[in-house]
C-alpha positions in Angstrom: 11.9 -14.9 17.7 9.5 -15.8 14.8 8.0 -13.1 12.6 4.6 -11.7 13.5 1.8 -13.4 11.5 -0.4 -10.5 10.1 -2.8 -12.8 8.3 -5.7 -12.5 10.8 -5.1 -9.1 12.4 -8.2 -7.0 12.3 -7.3 -3.9 10.2 -8.4 -2.1 7.0 -6.6 -3.8 4.1 -6.1 -2.3 0.7 -4.8 -4.0 -2.4 -2.3 -2.3 -4.6 -1.9 -2.7 -8.4 1.2 -0.9 -9.8 1.2 0.2 -13.4 3.1 2.5 -15.7 1.3 5.5 -17.0 1.7 6.9 -20.6 4.7 8.9 -19.4 6.4 5.9 -17.8 5.7 7.0 -14.2 4.9 4.3 -11.8 1.4 4.8 -10.4 -0.9 2.5 -8.3 -4.5 1.6 -8.3 -6.0 0.8 -4.8 -8.8 -1.6 -4.0 -10.6 -2.2 -0.8 -11.2 -5.7 0.7 -14.2 -6.1 -1.7 -11.9 -5.3 -4.7 -13.7 -2.0 -5.2 -11.5 0.9 -6.4 -10.5 3.5 -3.8 -8.9 6.9 -4.5 -5.3 7.1 -3.4 -6.1 9.8 -0.8 -9.0 7.8 0.8 -7.1 4.9 2.4 -8.4 4.9 6.0 -7.6 2.9 9.1 -11.2 3.2 10.2 -12.7 1.9 7.0 -14.1 -1.6 6.4 -15.6 -1.7 9.9 -12.3 -1.4 11.8 -11.3 1.0 14.6 -7.6 0.5 14.9 -4.6 2.8 14.3 -3.0 0.6 11.6 -3.6 0.0 7.9 -2.4 -2.8 5.7 -1.4 -2.5 2.0 -0.6 -5.6 0.0 -0.5 -6.6 -3.7 -3.3 -8.3 -5.5 -3.0 -12.0 -5.6 -4.3 -13.9 -8.7 -5.9 -12.6 -11.8 -7.4 -9.1 -12.0 -11.0 -8.8 -13.1 -11.2 -7.2 -16.6 -12.9 -4.1 -15.3 -9.9 -3.3 -13.1 -7.3 -3.5 -15.8 -5.8 -0.3 -17.1 -4.8 0.6 -20.6 -1.3 1.1 -19.3 0.9 -1.9 -18.8 0.7 -3.7 -15.5 4.1 -4.0 -14.1 4.6 -7.8 -13.7 8.2 -7.8 -12.4 7.7 -5.6 -9.4 7.6 -6.9 -5.8 6.3 -4.7 -2.9 9.4 -4.1 -0.9 8.9 -1.2 1.6 7.1 2.0 2.3 8.2 5.4 3.6 5.6 7.4 5.4 5.6 11.0 6.8 2.9 12.4 9.0 1.4 15.5 7.3 0.8 18.8 9.1 2.8 17.9 12.1 5.1 15.4 13.7 3.8 12.3 15.5 6.9 10.4 16.2 5.8 7.4 14.2 8.0 5.0 12.3 8.8 6.4 8.9 10.1 3.3 7.0 8.4 -0.1 7.0 9.7 -3.1 5.2 7.2 -5.5 3.6 6.9 -9.0 5.1 7.6 -12.2 3.2 4.0 -12.0 1.8 4.6 -8.4 0.5 2.3 -6.9 3.2 3.0 -3.5 4.7 1.4 -2.4 7.9 1.5 1.3 8.6 0.6 3.1 11.8 -1.5 6.2 11.7 -2.5 8.2 14.8 -6.2 9.2 15.2 -7.2 12.3 13.3 -3.9 12.4 11.3 -2.9 11.9 7.6 0.3 10.4 6.3 1.9 10.7 2.9 3.3 7.4 1.8 5.7 6.3 -1.0 5.6 2.6 -1.8 8.9 1.2 -2.9 8.9 -1.8 -5.3 11.8 -4.0 -6.1 12.3 -4.9 -9.7 13.1 -8.6 -10.1 14.3 -10.7 -13.0 15.7 -14.3 -13.4 19.0 -12.9 -12.1 17.5 -11.5 -8.9 16.8 -7.9 -7.9 17.7 -5.3 -10.5 16.6 -2.1 -8.8 14.1 -0.1 -6.7 11.2 2.0 -8.1 9.1 4.4 -6.0 5.4 4.9 -6.6 3.3 8.0 -6.9 2.4 9.3 -3.4 -0.8 7.8 -1.8 -2.1 9.2 1.4 -3.4 7.3 4.4 -5.5 8.6 7.2 -7.0 7.7 10.5 -10.5 9.2 10.6 -12.2 9.1 14.0 -15.6 8.4 12.3 -15.1 5.2 10.3 
């Protein structure tokens, strides 16, 4: 069975930019499909004109506009590897770990009217291959019923 091609699936998509803050903690900046900054607790399945129960997070491809660069160092040697998600304020029975595909995209389910805490896991890579895993600060996704 061939892997599912997520390229043209209609869903809200957010870009992630990992960086190290002044204390050496891995944090992320999120952008919407128009490359506008979005708070980490405002990633919504029903944004960008979509009404589905999934949300896609993927790394920025290409150069970042100067306005989006942070004073902290952008972490160049990190590859989006996986995400761990937990439905907040209740169960839900949804999948809790999702591996990134070969294009570093992660598609997360989120039931209507719920919120999920998410930890993105990045793989550190070097010329010798993978050297470790690093977890991000905790973004939150939601599925608003309003759009």
